[in-house]
Phi, psi and omega in degrees: 000133183290150177297142178096358180219152179226163183281319184208137182285346173074027180253007178084357182267356185081010180289155183234133178285128179246345173210121175269182185300319179297316179296321178296313181295323178295317179297319180290327176292319176299316180297321178300317177296320179295321179297315180295320180295326184277333187243107181293319180269078184294339179291345179273354183293142180215111181275132179234115183271139173263115182289154005267322189295333181290340186294304179295330179291318179296323179292320176294320179296319178298319178296322178295317180297322178295321182290316188269337185226007180054044181249120177264075182286131176294153179238119176252164176235127188233111177284131182256002190308309186286354182255000182285141181277356178253017185299316183281334183281346183274358179078267181289133182288127180290153180292146177283147176250166184285147171244127178225099178248111186294339179198174176292164183253010181305131177060016175262156171266105184273129175251104176285134183237120178230156182279305183233127179247129180236272187286335185095355184290325177293320178296317178300317179297322179295321178296320177296314181296325182300326183294344175289347184248014176124190183243097181292153175294321179203157175233127176238156187234130173252130171234120178299316178233127173253113184256008177078201179067038180297141172246347178231155182282067180255125180247134178275138178276329183222128183233130175286313181201134172271127183232101176298132182224163169275155185301324184278348179283161174232153178235128185225143170267133177216160182228197182289153175054039178060024178237209179237035175269145177302151001284141180266160180205144172252128182238148174258122183251127182297158177301138178085352179283160181296134179127153184282156177289140174206000000 
């Protein structure tokens, strides 16, 4: 079995591991190198995580950038809930998540970090929310997993892994103790299995 993948996540839902902790860390190190190669002014980098899954990934990415390029990129957390275009169609209002932005984003190269990208609507909402914190020089997007099924013309700049999926399946990042603490894992959950769509 190749490193970074497993046969079964072992939770009884029929879910399958598609990236283990080693595979996730390897993908994020590769992405860190790609970010440095693409951006000459690395001091302008500003990582912005989309909760919940983007938070541990952005922190790992920041540590990688510090290790390979001696760049202390700030890490912000940006809740997109109120900017989603499907807020009224979902009936019950989803809970708000925390936003923690250490500074404005004016003239920074913002790297949005999300765990799983599907329709592109969360990324679009994040771009809208970002404008409340200034006018970035540029916005680039990291998706650990790109599962396709775009509904908006959103292109990822950095991808950990492309995972073709069926519409009813879900892909989730999860960690230890039912949270997002390492070791992390990305699992593919079959249609109809317990757990939310992502």
